[in-house]
TIVEX-734838 format. One record per atom (N, C-alpha, C): residue number from 1; x, y, z; atom name. Coordinates in Angstrom, 2 decimals, always signed. Layout:
N
PT   i       X       Y       Z at
PT NUM       X       Y       Z CA
...
//
This chain:
130
PT   i       X       Y       Z at
PT   1 +283.42 +117.89 +193.74  N
PT   1 +283.43 +119.32 +193.52 CA
PT   1 +283.33 +119.65 +192.02  C
PT   2 +283.97 +118.85 +191.18  N
PT   2 +283.90 +119.08 +189.75 CA
PT   2 +282.47 +118.95 +189.24  C
PT   3 +281.71 +118.03 +189.80  N
PT   3 +280.32 +117.82 +189.39 CA
PT   3 +279.49 +119.05 +189.68  C
PT   4 +279.67 +119.66 +190.84  N
PT   4 +278.93 +120.87 +191.20 CA
PT   4 +279.26 +122.00 +190.25  C
PT   5 +280.53 +122.15 +189.90  N
PT   5 +280.94 +123.21 +188.97 CA
PT   5 +280.32 +122.99 +187.60  C
PT   6 +280.30 +121.75 +187.14  N
PT   6 +279.71 +121.45 +185.85 CA
PT   6 +278.21 +121.74 +185.87  C
PT   7 +277.54 +121.43 +186.99  N
PT   7 +276.11 +121.69 +187.14 CA
PT   7 +275.81 +123.18 +187.10  C
PT   8 +276.62 +123.98 +187.80  N
PT   8 +276.45 +125.44 +187.79 CA
PT   8 +276.66 +125.98 +186.39  C
PT   9 +277.67 +125.48 +185.68  N
PT   9 +277.93 +125.93 +184.31 CA
PT   9 +276.75 +125.58 +183.41  C
PT  10 +276.15 +124.42 +183.62  N
PT  10 +275.00 +124.00 +182.82 CA
PT  10 +273.80 +124.90 +183.08  C
PT  11 +273.57 +125.28 +184.33  N
PT  11 +272.47 +126.18 +184.66 CA
PT  11 +272.69 +127.53 +184.01  C
PT  12 +273.90 +128.06 +184.08  N
PT  12 +274.20 +129.35 +183.46 CA
PT  12 +273.99 +129.27 +181.95  C
PT  13 +274.45 +128.20 +181.32  N
PT  13 +274.27 +128.05 +179.87 CA
PT  13 +272.79 +127.95 +179.53  C
PT  14 +272.00 +127.24 +180.32  N
PT  14 +270.57 +127.11 +180.06 CA
PT  14 +269.87 +128.45 +180.21  C
PT  15 +270.23 +129.24 +181.20  N
PT  15 +269.64 +130.56 +181.39 CA
PT  15 +269.94 +131.47 +180.22  C
PT  16 +271.16 +131.39 +179.71  N
PT  16 +271.53 +132.22 +178.56 CA
PT  16 +270.72 +131.82 +177.34  C
PT  17 +270.48 +130.53 +177.16  N
PT  17 +269.70 +130.07 +176.01 CA
PT  17 +268.27 +130.58 +176.10  C
PT  18 +267.71 +130.61 +177.32  N
PT  18 +266.34 +131.09 +177.49 CA
PT  18 +266.22 +132.59 +177.25  C
PT  19 +267.30 +133.31 +177.42  N
PT  19 +267.27 +134.76 +177.29 CA
PT  19 +267.54 +135.22 +175.86  C
PT  20 +267.59 +134.30 +174.90  N
PT  20 +267.87 +134.67 +173.51 CA
PT  20 +266.76 +135.57 +172.97  C
PT  21 +267.15 +136.40 +172.04  N
PT  21 +266.18 +137.31 +171.42 CA
PT  21 +265.13 +136.49 +170.67  C
PT  22 +263.91 +137.00 +170.60  N
PT  22 +262.86 +136.29 +169.86 CA
PT  22 +263.16 +136.27 +168.37  C
PT  23 +262.52 +135.35 +167.68  N
PT  23 +262.63 +135.28 +166.22 CA
PT  23 +261.27 +135.66 +165.62  C
PT  24 +261.20 +135.72 +164.33  N
PT  24 +259.94 +136.04 +163.64 CA
PT  24 +258.83 +135.07 +164.02  C
PT  25 +259.18 +133.82 +164.31  N
PT  25 +258.18 +132.82 +164.68 CA
PT  25 +257.57 +133.08 +166.05  C
PT  26 +258.22 +133.89 +166.87  N
PT  26 +257.74 +134.18 +168.22 CA
PT  26 +256.81 +135.39 +168.29  C
PT  27 +256.56 +136.03 +167.16  N
PT  27 +255.85 +137.32 +167.15 CA
PT  27 +254.38 +137.14 +166.83  C
PT  28 +253.54 +137.87 +167.57  N
PT  28 +252.12 +137.99 +167.26 CA
PT  28 +251.85 +139.48 +167.05  C
PT  29 +251.30 +139.81 +165.89  N
PT  29 +251.08 +141.22 +165.54 CA
PT  29 +249.75 +141.71 +166.05  C
PT  30 +249.73 +142.96 +166.43  N
PT  30 +248.50 +143.58 +166.90 CA
PT  30 +247.57 +143.80 +165.70  C
PT  31 +246.24 +143.79 +165.93  N
PT  31 +245.28 +143.97 +164.83 CA
PT  31 +245.53 +145.24 +164.01  C
PT  32 +245.89 +146.33 +164.66  N
PT  32 +246.14 +147.58 +163.92 CA
PT  32 +247.34 +147.44 +162.99  C
PT  33 +248.34 +146.66 +163.38  N
PT  33 +249.51 +146.43 +162.53 CA
PT  33 +249.12 +145.58 +161.33  C
PT  34 +248.33 +144.54 +161.58  N
PT  34 +247.89 +143.67 +160.48 CA
PT  34 +246.99 +144.42 +159.51  C
PT  35 +246.26 +145.40 +160.01  N
PT  35 +245.41 +146.22 +159.14 CA
PT  35 +246.28 +147.07 +158.20  C
PT  36 +247.36 +147.64 +158.75  N
PT  36 +248.27 +148.47 +157.94 CA
PT  36 +249.17 +147.64 +157.05  C
PT  37 +249.64 +146.50 +157.55  N
PT  37 +250.58 +145.63 +156.83 CA
PT  37 +250.07 +144.19 +156.87  C
PT  38 +249.10 +143.83 +156.02  N
PT  38 +248.49 +142.50 +156.07 CA
PT  38 +249.47 +141.33 +155.91  C
PT  39 +250.57 +141.54 +155.20  N
PT  39 +251.53 +140.45 +154.96 CA
PT  39 +252.76 +140.54 +155.85  C
PT  40 +252.66 +141.27 +156.96  N
PT  40 +253.83 +141.49 +157.81 CA
PT  40 +254.41 +140.17 +158.34  C
PT  41 +253.57 +139.22 +158.71  N
PT  41 +254.08 +137.96 +159.27 CA
PT  41 +254.94 +137.21 +158.26  C
PT  42 +254.51 +137.21 +156.99  N
PT  42 +255.29 +136.52 +155.95 CA
PT  42 +256.51 +137.32 +155.54  C
PT  43 +256.55 +138.60 +155.89  N
PT  43 +257.63 +139.48 +155.46 CA
PT  43 +258.69 +139.72 +156.52  C
PT  44 +258.48 +139.24 +157.73  N
PT  44 +259.46 +139.44 +158.80 CA
PT  44 +260.77 +138.78 +158.41  C
PT  45 +261.85 +139.56 +158.41  N
PT  45 +263.17 +139.03 +158.09 CA
PT  45 +263.97 +138.70 +159.34  C
PT  46 +263.74 +139.44 +160.42  N
PT  46 +264.42 +139.17 +161.68 CA
PT  46 +263.86 +140.07 +162.76  C
PT  47 +264.23 +139.77 +163.99  N
PT  47 +263.94 +140.62 +165.12 CA
PT  47 +265.29 +141.13 +165.59  C
PT  48 +265.43 +142.45 +165.65  N
PT  48 +266.72 +143.05 +165.98 CA
PT  48 +266.62 +143.94 +167.21  C
PT  49 +267.74 +144.06 +167.89  N
PT  49 +267.86 +144.95 +169.05 CA
PT  49 +268.61 +146.18 +168.58  C
PT  50 +267.95 +147.33 +168.69  N
PT  50 +268.59 +148.60 +168.32 CA
PT  50 +268.48 +149.53 +169.52  C
PT  51 +269.61 +149.83 +170.10  N
PT  51 +269.67 +150.71 +171.27 CA
PT  51 +268.80 +150.21 +172.42  C
PT  52 +268.81 +148.90 +172.66  N
PT  52 +268.08 +148.32 +173.78 CA
PT  52 +266.59 +148.09 +173.54  C
PT  53 +266.11 +148.33 +172.33  N
PT  53 +264.70 +148.10 +172.01 CA
PT  53 +264.62 +147.10 +170.87  C
PT  54 +263.57 +146.25 +170.91  N
PT  54 +263.39 +145.24 +169.87 CA
PT  54 +262.50 +145.76 +168.74  C
PT  55 +262.87 +145.39 +167.52  N
PT  55 +262.12 +145.77 +166.33 CA
PT  55 +262.02 +144.57 +165.40  C
PT  56 +260.92 +144.47 +164.67  N
PT  56 +260.81 +143.52 +163.57 CA
PT  56 +261.37 +144.22 +162.35  C
PT  57 +262.33 +143.57 +161.69  N
PT  57 +262.97 +144.17 +160.51 CA
PT  57 +262.30 +143.63 +159.26  C
PT  58 +261.84 +144.57 +158.42  N
PT  58 +261.23 +144.24 +157.14 CA
PT  58 +262.11 +144.78 +156.03  C
PT  59 +262.24 +144.03 +154.97  N
PT  59 +262.97 +144.48 +153.79 CA
PT  59 +261.93 +144.83 +152.73  C
PT  60 +262.11 +145.97 +152.10  N
PT  60 +261.14 +146.41 +151.09 CA
PT  60 +261.86 +146.91 +149.84  C
PT  61 +261.19 +146.75 +148.72  N
PT  61 +261.66 +147.28 +147.44 CA
PT  61 +260.68 +148.38 +147.02  C
PT  62 +261.21 +149.55 +146.72  N
PT  62 +260.36 +150.69 +146.35 CA
PT  62 +259.78 +150.47 +144.96  C
PT  63 +258.45 +150.64 +144.86  N
PT  63 +257.77 +150.62 +143.57 CA
PT  63 +257.56 +152.06 +143.11  C
PT  64 +256.98 +152.86 +144.01  N
PT  64 +256.70 +154.27 +143.70 CA
PT  64 +256.68 +155.04 +145.01  C
PT  65 +257.25 +156.23 +144.99  N
PT  65 +257.20 +157.11 +146.16 CA
PT  65 +256.62 +158.44 +145.74  C
PT  66 +255.58 +158.86 +146.44  N
PT  66 +254.95 +160.15 +146.17 CA
PT  66 +255.27 +161.11 +147.30  C
PT  67 +254.57 +162.23 +147.33  N
PT  67 +254.84 +163.23 +148.35 CA
PT  67 +254.32 +162.81 +149.73  C
PT  68 +253.30 +161.93 +149.76  N
PT  68 +252.76 +161.53 +151.06 CA
PT  68 +252.46 +160.03 +151.18  C
PT  69 +252.80 +159.26 +150.16  N
PT  69 +252.59 +157.82 +150.24 CA
PT  69 +253.67 +157.10 +149.45  C
PT  70 +253.78 +155.81 +149.71  N
PT  70 +254.78 +155.01 +149.02 CA
PT  70 +254.18 +153.64 +148.72  C
PT  71 +254.53 +153.09 +147.55  N
PT  71 +254.17 +151.73 +147.18 CA
PT  71 +255.44 +150.91 +147.23  C
PT  72 +255.37 +149.78 +147.90  N
PT  72 +256.54 +148.92 +148.05 CA
PT  72 +256.14 +147.47 +147.86  C
PT  73 +257.14 +146.65 +147.65  N
PT  73 +257.01 +145.21 +147.82 CA
PT  73 +257.70 +144.88 +149.12  C
PT  74 +256.98 +144.29 +150.08  N
PT  74 +257.63 +143.72 +151.25 CA
PT  74 +258.23 +142.41 +150.78  C
PT  75 +259.51 +142.19 +151.07  N
PT  75 +260.23 +141.01 +150.59 CA
PT  75 +260.45 +140.06 +151.75  C
PT  76 +259.86 +138.87 +151.65  N
PT  76 +260.01 +137.86 +152.69 CA
PT  76 +261.40 +137.24 +152.67  C
PT  77 +261.75 +136.54 +153.72  N
PT  77 +263.07 +135.92 +153.79 CA
PT  77 +263.30 +134.88 +152.69  C
PT  78 +262.21 +134.35 +152.12  N
PT  78 +262.34 +133.38 +151.03 CA
PT  78 +262.32 +134.04 +149.65  C
PT  79 +262.27 +135.40 +149.63  N
PT  79 +262.26 +136.13 +148.36 CA
PT  79 +260.87 +136.45 +147.85  C
PT  80 +259.84 +135.94 +148.51  N
PT  80 +258.47 +136.25 +148.07 CA
PT  80 +258.20 +137.74 +148.26  C
PT  81 +257.33 +138.29 +147.41  N
PT  81 +257.04 +139.73 +147.45 CA
PT  81 +255.55 +139.97 +147.66  C
PT  82 +255.25 +140.96 +148.50  N
PT  82 +253.89 +141.33 +148.83 CA
PT  82 +253.73 +142.83 +148.60  C
PT  83 +252.86 +143.20 +147.67  N
PT  83 +252.65 +144.62 +147.39 CA
PT  83 +251.97 +145.31 +148.57  C
PT  84 +252.44 +146.50 +148.90  N
PT  84 +251.95 +147.24 +150.05 CA
PT  84 +251.98 +148.73 +149.77  C
PT  85 +250.92 +149.41 +150.13  N
PT  85 +250.87 +150.87 +150.06 CA
PT  85 +250.84 +151.37 +151.50  C
PT  86 +251.52 +152.44 +151.80  N
PT  86 +251.39 +153.01 +153.13 CA
PT  86 +251.74 +154.49 +153.12  C
PT  87 +251.23 +155.16 +154.14  N
PT  87 +251.50 +156.58 +154.34 CA
PT  87 +252.44 +156.71 +155.53  C
PT  88 +253.69 +156.99 +155.28  N
PT  88 +254.64 +157.12 +156.39 CA
PT  88 +254.30 +158.33 +157.26  C
PT  89 +254.77 +158.32 +158.48  N
PT  89 +254.54 +159.47 +159.36 CA
PT  89 +255.28 +160.70 +158.85  C
PT  90 +254.84 +161.90 +159.25  N
PT  90 +255.54 +163.13 +158.84 CA
PT  90 +257.02 +163.06 +159.22  C
PT  91 +257.85 +163.54 +158.34  N
PT  91 +259.28 +163.53 +158.60 CA
PT  91 +259.95 +162.20 +158.34  C
PT  92 +259.22 +161.24 +157.75  N
PT  92 +259.78 +159.92 +157.46 CA
PT  92 +261.05 +160.04 +156.64  C
PT  93 +262.04 +159.27 +157.03  N
PT  93 +263.29 +159.19 +156.29 CA
PT  93 +263.66 +157.71 +156.17  C
PT  94 +264.12 +157.31 +155.00  N
PT  94 +264.63 +155.96 +154.79 CA
PT  94 +266.15 +156.05 +154.79  C
PT  95 +266.79 +155.04 +155.35  N
PT  95 +268.25 +155.01 +155.33 CA
PT  95 +268.69 +154.35 +154.02  C
PT  96 +269.30 +155.13 +153.15  N
PT  96 +269.83 +154.64 +151.87 CA
PT  96 +271.33 +154.91 +151.88  C
PT  97 +272.10 +153.84 +151.82  N
PT  97 +273.55 +154.00 +151.85 CA
PT  97 +274.04 +154.70 +153.10  C
PT  98 +273.34 +154.47 +154.24  N
PT  98 +273.73 +155.09 +155.50 CA
PT  98 +273.35 +156.54 +155.63  C
PT  99 +272.53 +157.04 +154.70  N
PT  99 +272.13 +158.45 +154.69 CA
PT  99 +270.62 +158.57 +154.79  C
PT 100 +270.09 +159.37 +155.73  N
PT 100 +268.64 +159.57 +155.80 CA
PT 100 +268.13 +160.23 +154.52  C
PT 101 +267.13 +159.60 +153.90  N
PT 101 +266.62 +160.06 +152.61 CA
PT 101 +265.13 +160.36 +152.71  C
PT 102 +264.70 +161.57 +152.32  N
PT 102 +263.26 +161.90 +152.35 CA
PT 102 +262.48 +161.02 +151.38  C
PT 103 +261.22 +160.85 +151.69  N
PT 103 +260.32 +160.03 +150.89 CA
PT 103 +260.36 +160.41 +149.42  C
PT 104 +260.33 +161.69 +149.11  N
PT 104 +260.29 +162.14 +147.71 CA
PT 104 +261.54 +161.75 +146.91  C
PT 105 +262.63 +161.40 +147.63  N
PT 105 +263.87 +161.04 +146.95 CA
PT 105 +264.06 +159.53 +146.76  C
PT 106 +263.11 +158.74 +147.21  N
PT 106 +263.21 +157.29 +147.01 CA
PT 106 +263.00 +156.98 +145.53  C
PT 107 +263.74 +156.03 +145.02  N
PT 107 +263.66 +155.65 +143.61 CA
PT 107 +263.18 +154.22 +143.45  C
PT 108 +262.46 +153.99 +142.37  N
PT 108 +261.97 +152.65 +142.04 CA
PT 108 +263.13 +151.65 +142.07  C
PT 109 +262.89 +150.51 +142.72  N
PT 109 +263.90 +149.46 +142.77 CA
PT 109 +264.83 +149.53 +143.96  C
PT 110 +264.85 +150.67 +144.67  N
PT 110 +265.73 +150.78 +145.84 CA
PT 110 +265.24 +149.85 +146.95  C
PT 111 +266.18 +149.28 +147.67  N
PT 111 +265.84 +148.45 +148.82 CA
PT 111 +265.92 +149.30 +150.08  C
PT 112 +264.87 +149.23 +150.88  N
PT 112 +264.86 +149.93 +152.16 CA
PT 112 +264.50 +148.93 +153.25  C
PT 113 +264.88 +149.25 +154.48  N
PT 113 +264.53 +148.43 +155.63 CA
PT 113 +263.58 +149.22 +156.50  C
PT 114 +262.51 +148.56 +156.92  N
PT 114 +261.54 +149.16 +157.82 CA
PT 114 +261.64 +148.44 +159.15  C
PT 115 +261.52 +149.17 +160.24  N
PT 115 +261.63 +148.59 +161.58 CA
PT 115 +260.35 +148.87 +162.35  C
PT 116 +259.62 +147.80 +162.70  N
PT 116 +258.39 +147.94 +163.48 CA
PT 116 +258.73 +147.80 +164.96  C
PT 117 +258.39 +148.80 +165.76  N
PT 117 +258.70 +148.74 +167.20 CA
PT 117 +257.79 +147.75 +167.94  C
PT 118 +258.19 +147.42 +169.16  N
PT 118 +257.43 +146.48 +169.98 CA
PT 118 +255.99 +146.92 +170.22  C
PT 119 +255.70 +148.19 +170.07  N
PT 119 +254.32 +148.65 +170.27 CA
PT 119 +253.38 +148.09 +169.20  C
PT 120 +253.93 +147.54 +168.10  N
PT 120 +253.12 +146.96 +167.02 CA
PT 120 +252.96 +145.45 +167.11  C
PT 121 +253.61 +144.82 +168.09  N
PT 121 +253.56 +143.37 +168.19 CA
PT 121 +253.92 +142.94 +169.60  C
PT 122 +253.79 +141.64 +169.85  N
PT 122 +254.21 +141.10 +171.14 CA
PT 122 +254.81 +139.73 +170.92  C
PT 123 +255.64 +139.30 +171.86  N
PT 123 +256.22 +137.97 +171.81 CA
PT 123 +255.22 +137.02 +172.46  C
PT 124 +254.96 +135.92 +171.77  N
PT 124 +254.04 +134.92 +172.29 CA
PT 124 +254.87 +133.77 +172.83  C
PT 125 +254.63 +133.41 +174.08  N
PT 125 +255.32 +132.30 +174.72 CA
PT 125 +254.77 +131.00 +174.16  C
PT 126 +255.64 +130.09 +173.79  N
PT 126 +255.23 +128.82 +173.20 CA
PT 126 +254.39 +127.98 +174.17  C
PT 127 +254.51 +128.25 +175.48  N
PT 127 +253.74 +127.47 +176.47 CA
PT 127 +252.30 +127.96 +176.55  C
PT 128 +252.00 +129.08 +175.87  N
PT 128 +250.64 +129.60 +175.88 CA
PT 128 +250.45 +130.76 +176.82  C
PT 129 +251.41 +131.05 +177.68  N
PT 129 +251.29 +132.22 +178.56 CA
PT 129 +252.08 +133.37 +177.97  C
PT 130 +251.65 +134.58 +178.23  N
PT 130 +252.34 +135.76 +177.66 CA
PT 130 +252.97 +136.56 +178.76  C
//
């Protein structure tokens, strides 16, 4: 009887391991995302669950923020930096010190986090099936 219990516990533990959240290595970006953020794969810091949805978390350092565009360095997990320009959507706010901050108020050198939703990427199964 103890053997059966140990086997069931092993199956449960294996199922939990398979259900782990994906990592940056598991992500394949859509062509439109790569067009907007060419260095996104090298800049992925983690995959996070926020309110039941998965996002790729990017860390960025502000270079310049204008009224409708921003220049940043995407910062990879190894500290490498990739210059990036982008036009955020209307109403864009960055969280600075836990406070939503309008684009025009971003300052050079500030660190911001960007979250790419699952609509911009997909998880690729290592076995080759998706």
